[in-house]
C-alpha positions, 0 to 999 in steps of 0.5 A: 551087943546086948547086955541085960537088954541094954544096947552097946554098939560093937564099933565104939570104945567104952569108959564104963566107969564114967558111963561114956562111949567114944569113937575115934577117927584115926586120920583126923585125931578127932574123938566123938564122945557121948553117954552110954544108954545106962546113964540115961536110964539111971537119970531118967528123962533128961531136962537139961544138958550144958556142954563146955564151949568150943575151943577149950582144952579139957584134961582126962577125967574133967567135965565136958558138960553136965546132965540134969533130970528131975531126979538126977544131976551129974558131970560127963567126964572126958576119957581123954585129954583134948580140945573141944572142936565141936559140940552137939548144940541140939542137946540144949533144946532137945536133951531127950536125944541123949536118952533116946539115941545115945549113940547117934543123934545124942552125941555130946562133943568132938575133941582133937586129942592133944596127947596120948595118955592112959585114958586112951589106953584104958578104953575098951571095946564092948567084948573086952568090958562086957563083964564090967558093964554087966556088973554096972547094970546089976549094981545100979539096978538098970532096966533097959528097953528098946524104946526109952520111955517118955513117961513112968507109972509106978503102981505098986500095991494097986489092983490091975483095974485101977492101974489100967484106968490110970494108964488110960488117963495118961494116954489120953493126955500125951501125944501119939508116939509117946512111950510109957514105962508101967510098973506093977506088982499085980500077979495078973498084970502080964495077962491083963496087959496083953488083953488091954493091948488087944482091946485098945489097939495100943502097942505093948512094946515090952513085958518083963518080970524082975522079981515080984515086979512086972515092967511094961513099955506101952506106945500110944499108937492111936489118938482115941483110947478104946475102953477096956473091959476087964470081963471080956 
């Protein structure tokens, strides 16, 4: 299910207040826990994830780890009481997995549930908590995209020509496959971005307007950046 462009798999349970999702294996009593994609957009690109070690028992509402970016530091809280059986060690080397693949490769820990408490009873499927999630997205001004951006450019009060020149400079420096989130308030930005993509061969993944701001996600698909002609 999509809520305000943010993805929420329907086979998971959610603790919206703490920005986490869970998936329970009823036969083994194991619960996999991760963060919802909204938290990744609040934090920005994650630079460090520290998880509690295997073997410790955590109580409901207590930390299973911390996440950190250039603008955010936060605790990831377990929605249930349980013993940590497994952690996703890949996150220590590739924390951005939690941004790009929050519901799959970016999972955090697996717990053996030690007691049935109010935490389990309060978990909801996405249909049951959609209003709560929608309010959370609105309150935190979260803007989700199909591809999580690796880089951001905020060009407010800048003419589109100068903005596109900066975008080209950035694309020259980054790897093919990287995604850029560009924000502009130039009223011609939506038309110019379409023309820019057609002329340069770079992929315009998403275009969205929020108030007087345009949000674009661009994927570098070619190594050589073709010159953009504003008068063409």
